[in-house]
KEMAR-729783 format. One record per residue (C-alpha): residue number from 1; x, y, z. Coordinates in steps of 0.05 Angstrom, whole numbers, plus 32768, in hexadecimal, padded with zeros to 4 digits. Layout:
N
    n  east  north    up
  NUM     X      Y     Z
...
% end
This chain:
360
    n  east  north    up
    1  879E   868A  8ADD
    2  879D   863B  8AE0
    3  87B8   861F  8B20
    4  87FF   8617  8B24
    5  87F6   85D2  8B42
    6  87DD   85BB  8AFD
    7  8812   85E3  8AD6
    8  882D   85B9  8A9A
    9  8879   85BB  8A94
   10  8878   85A9  8A4A
   11  8846   85C1  8A19
   12  883F   85B2  89CD
   13  8814   85DB  899E
   14  87FC   85BF  895C
   15  87EB   85EE  8926
   16  880D   85D2  88E9
   17  87F2   8602  88B2
   18  87E6   8632  888F
   19  8804   8678  889C
   20  87C4   869B  88AD
   21  87AD   8665  88DA
   22  87F0   8662  88FE
   23  87E7   86AC  890A
   24  87A0   86A0  8926
   25  87BA   866E  8955
   26  87F0   869B  8972
   27  87BF   86B4  89AE
   28  87BE   866B  89C3
   29  8808   866D  89CB
   30  880D   86B2  89EE
   31  87D6   869C  8A1F
   32  87FD   865A  8A30
   33  8841   867E  8A35
   34  881F   86B1  8A65
   35  87F8   867D  8A90
   36  8834   864E  8A93
   37  8873   8678  8A93
   38  889F   8641  8AA7
   39  8886   860C  8A76
   40  88B1   85F6  8A3B
   41  8883   8603  89FB
   42  8890   85E7  89B8
   43  8865   85F1  8977
   44  885B   85BB  8942
   45  8856   85DD  88FD
   46  8864   85CB  88B4
   47  88A9   85E2  889D
   48  8890   8615  886C
   49  886F   863E  88A3
   50  889C   8631  88DE
   51  88CC   866F  88D1
   52  8897   869C  88EE
   53  889C   8675  8930
   54  88E7   8670  8931
   55  8903   86A0  8966
   56  88BD   86AF  8981
   57  88CF   86C2  89C9
   58  88B6   868E  89FB
   59  88B4   8656  89C8
   60  88E6   8621  89D5
   61  88E9   860D  898E
   62  88C1   85F9  894F
   63  88B5   85AF  8941
   64  88B7   85AA  88F6
   65  8888   857E  88D3
   66  889A   856E  8888
   67  8854   8561  886A
   68  886D   8541  882D
   69  889D   8510  8854
   70  886F   84D7  8858
   71  8875   84A4  888D
   72  88BD   84BA  889A
   73  88A8   84FD  88B1
   74  8874   84E1  88DF
   75  88A3   84B2  8901
   76  88D6   84EB  8909
   77  88A1   851A  8923
   78  8889   84E4  8957
   79  88CE   84D8  896E
   80  88DD   8522  897B
   81  88A0   852B  899C
   82  88A7   84EE  89CC
   83  88E7   8509  89E0
   84  88CB   854D  89F2
   85  8895   8524  8A1B
   86  885F   855E  8A1B
   87  882C   8559  8A56
   88  87FD   8586  8A32
   89  87F0   8587  89E5
   90  87C3   85B8  89C6
   91  87A5   85AD  897F
   92  8793   85F3  8966
   93  8783   85D6  891D
   94  874E   85A0  8921
   95  875B   856A  88EA
   96  8778   8524  88E2
   97  87BF   853D  88D7
   98  87BF   856D  8912
   99  879F   8538  893E
  100  87D1   8508  892A
  101  880A   8536  8939
  102  87E9   8543  897E
  103  87E4   84F9  898B
  104  882E   84F4  897A
  105  883F   8521  89B8
  106  882B   84E9  89E4
  107  880C   851B  8A13
  108  87D8   8500  8A41
  109  87AF   8542  8A3D
  110  879D   8552  89F6
  111  8776   8591  89ED
  112  8754   85A6  89AB
  113  871C   85D1  898C
  114  86D3   85C4  899A
  115  86BC   8584  8971
  116  868F   85AE  8946
  117  86CB   85D6  892D
  118  86F2   8599  8911
  119  86F1   8590  88C7
  120  86FD   854A  88D0
  121  86D0   8538  890C
  122  86E8   84F1  8917
  123  872E   8509  8920
  124  8713   852E  8960
  125  8712   84ED  8981
  126  8761   84EE  898B
  127  8757   8527  89B7
  128  8748   8524  8A02
  129  872A   8567  8A10
  130  8702   8598  89E5
  131  86F7   85E2  89E9
  132  86AF   85FC  89ED
  133  8690   860D  89A9
  134  868B   8657  8996
  135  8649   8677  8994
  136  8626   866E  8950
  137  862E   86B7  893E
  138  867B   86B5  894A
  139  868E   8694  8908
  140  86D4   86B1  8902
  141  870E   867F  8905
  142  872F   86AA  893A
  143  86F6   869D  8969
  144  8709   8653  896B
  145  874F   8668  8982
  146  872F   868F  89BA
  147  8702   865C  89D0
  148  8740   8628  89D4
  149  8769   865D  89F9
  150  8731   8669  8A2D
  151  872B   861B  8A36
  152  8775   8618  8A45
  153  8780   8653  8A73
  154  873C   8677  8A82
  155  872F   86BF  8A6B
  156  8769   86E0  8A4A
  157  8778   871C  8A21
  158  878C   8704  89DD
  159  87CF   8717  89C0
  160  87D6   870A  8976
  161  881A   8722  8963
  162  8859   86F7  8959
  163  8884   8720  8989
  164  88B7   873E  895F
  165  88F8   874C  8981
  166  891D   878E  898A
  167  8950   8776  895B
  168  8919   8764  8926
  169  88F4   87A2  892F
  170  8934   87CE  8925
  171  8947   87A9  88E3
  172  8901   87B1  88CC
  173  8902   87FC  88DE
  174  893B   8806  88B2
  175  891C   87E5  8876
  176  88D8   880C  887D
  177  8906   884A  887D
  178  8923   8833  883C
  179  88E1   8825  881B
  180  88B7   885F  8836
  181  88C5   88A9  8830
  182  8880   88C4  8837
  183  8853   88D0  8873
  184  881A   88A1  8858
  185  882B   8859  8845
  186  87FF   8821  882A
  187  881D   87DA  8823
  188  87FD   87B4  87EB
  189  8804   876A  87F2
  190  8804   873D  87B0
  191  87EB   86F8  87AA
  192  8800   86C2  8774
  193  87D3   86C2  8736
  194  87BF   867D  8741
  195  87A1   8687  8786
  196  8757   868B  8783
  197  8759   86C5  87B4
  198  8789   86F1  878C
  199  877B   8736  876E
  200  8792   8740  8727
  201  87D4   875E  871B
  202  87B6   8796  86F2
  203  8786   87AA  8729
  204  87C1   87AC  875A
  205  87EB   87DB  872D
  206  87AE   880A  8723
  207  87A4   880F  8772
  208  87EF   8819  877B
  209  87EF   8853  8748
  210  87B1   8876  8763
  211  87CD   8875  87AA
  212  880F   8891  8792
  213  87ED   88C7  876A
  214  87CC   88DE  87AB
  215  8812   88E2  87CF
  216  880F   889F  87F0
  217  884D   8873  87F4
  218  883D   882E  87DC
  219  8866   87F0  87EF
  220  8855   87B8  87C0
  221  8867   877B  87E6
  222  886C   8732  87C9
  223  8888   86F1  87E2
  224  88B1   86BB  87BB
  225  886E   86A4  879C
  226  8858   86E4  8780
  227  889C   86FD  875F
  228  887E   86F9  8715
  229  8845   8721  872C
  230  886E   8753  8752
  231  8899   875F  8714
  232  885B   876C  86E8
  233  8844   87A0  871D
  234  8887   87BF  871F
  235  8888   87C5  86D3
  236  8843   87E5  86D2
  237  8859   8817  8709
  238  88A4   8824  86F0
  239  8899   8871  86EB
  240  887B   887C  872F
  241  88B2   8886  8763
  242  887F   8886  879D
  243  8873   883A  8793
  244  88AB   880E  87AA
  245  88AC   87C3  87A6
  246  88C5   878D  87D8
  247  88C7   8750  87A8
  248  88D0   870B  87BE
  249  88D3   8719  8807
  250  88E9   86DC  8832
  251  88E7   86D2  887A
  252  88A6   86D5  88A4
  253  88C1   86F3  88E4
  254  88E3   8729  88B8
  255  889E   8737  889A
  256  887D   8737  88DA
  257  88AF   876D  88FB
  258  88A4   8797  88B9
  259  885A   8794  88C1
  260  8860   87AC  890B
  261  888C   87E2  88FA
  262  885E   87F8  88C0
  263  8825   87F7  88F5
  264  884A   8825  8921
  265  8859   8855  88EC
  266  8812   885B  88D7
  267  8810   8831  8898
  268  87D3   880C  887C
  269  87D1   87CA  8859
  270  87AA   87AD  881F
  271  87A8   8762  880B
  272  877C   8725  87FA
  273  8768   86F2  8832
  274  87A8   86D2  8838
  275  87DD   86C3  886C
  276  8804   8705  886A
  277  87C2   872A  8872
  278  87B6   8706  88B5
  279  87FE   8714  88CB
  280  87F7   875E  88B8
  281  87B6   8763  88E2
  282  87D5   8740  891A
  283  8812   876E  8919
  284  87E3   87AC  8920
  285  87DC   87C3  88D8
  286  8793   87DD  88C7
  287  8781   87AC  888F
  288  8758   87B2  884F
  289  874B   876B  8839
  290  8734   875C  87F1
  291  86FD   8724  87FB
  292  86E1   86F6  87C5
  293  86D9   86AB  87CD
  294  86E7   86B3  8817
  295  86BB   86D7  884C
  296  86DF   8709  8872
  297  86AF   86FC  88AD
  298  86CF   86B8  88B3
  299  8715   86BB  889D
  300  8722   8705  8891
  301  874E   872F  88C1
  302  8733   872F  8908
  303  870B   874E  8927
  304  86DA   8742  88F2
  305  86B1   8775  88CB
  306  8672   877C  88F8
  307  8644   87A2  88FA
  308  865A   87D3  88C5
  309  8662   87B3  887F
  310  86A7   87D7  8879
  311  86C4   87B4  88B3
  312  86DB   87C0  88FB
  313  86FC   8800  8912
  314  873F   87E3  88FB
  315  872E   87BA  88C0
  316  8708   87BA  8881
  317  86F2   878A  884A
  318  86E5   8797  8801
  319  86BC   876D  87D8
  320  86A4   8775  8790
  321  8665   87A2  8789
  322  8648   8770  8759
  323  865F   8728  8773
  324  864E   86E8  8750
  325  8618   86C2  8774
  326  8646   8689  8788
  327  8673   86BC  87B4
  328  868B   86AE  87EA
  329  8690   8662  87D4
  330  86CD   8654  8804
  331  86EA   8628  87CC
  332  8735   8622  87BB
  333  872A   8619  8772
  334  86F9   8648  874B
  335  86C3   8625  8724
  336  86A3   8665  8705
  337  86A4   8667  86B8
  338  86CA   86A4  86B8
  339  86FA   8697  86F0
  340  86FC   86BB  8736
  341  86D0   86F9  8721
  342  86C4   8705  8769
  343  870B   871E  876F
  344  8717   8739  872A
  345  86DC   8765  872C
  346  86F5   878C  876C
  347  870B   87CF  874A
  348  8741   87FA  8764
  349  8712   8835  8771
  350  86EB   880A  87A2
  351  8727   87FA  87CB
  352  873B   8843  87CC
  353  86F3   8854  87E3
  354  86F9   8824  881F
  355  873E   8841  882E
  356  871E   8886  8833
  357  86E5   886B  8861
  358  8717   884E  8891
  359  873C   8891  8897
  360  86F7   88B7  88A9
% end
């Protein structure tokens, strides 16, 4: 525990985007909240991800940054942060945009990731302190959050969940009961077709039908960006009553509470390497991640899949049994002549086999 004589009264955390990365930064918030229980804490995040943090117990407020707002957005951000007058600012992202937001706080003490972990190295010069670098074999993004937390408060037990309230959990429990009427449940998260990490709709429908045929309740979950894909899966599975659909789900805290309740009731989760998958893992759901252009060892659900190729005791990764030589490429756009075959080649029976291994 840090010395109380040096306890900051006002702390600003900077992690602007994306959803999965904000989830991976939650241990930093929880560590600071536990170490400095009297401190006022704000979190600077882009507006499209801020709803996960709204109402987070122990967080005074979310300072929203409009990333498309141009100079006016930066002027407004600086004014709001200077009024808050943070004594400690923590950059949990590590690029020019986050470093500029950290500088806007006016805090004399600005702490960030190790210099080697910055995508844009020169931006690290705006930070006054840097965490120690992770060991070379610890390549997962979550390890950087742990290193940052240790630099700030010393050894700590990482807490990853968004701390759903009793009201949120009660509402989520009622919704779960309406969707699931079987003892076994799998949540199947869809991704938008234009995302290079997404799994084809026809594969998702095949998997849902196979699970339902085995007596498993399936909740096919989609957000506002996947409504078209969700309607296609719904049409392909219209004759199967065990398959339920939650189409166009909105509200990240509602989703987090639903994941927490699902974990408590023994459900499992299948999804691509996207933000909802990280949120599901943080809320305690055993995850099967479908990995193609990304490496589950770097950005999959934590803890990483070591030493078993099927993952840790909680999570599993499925890759195509015949992946292209370019995978994983870590690219946001696919340059393969046939498209993202690293994802489309993953078969439903391969996913079922990994689910069976997790139950052994």
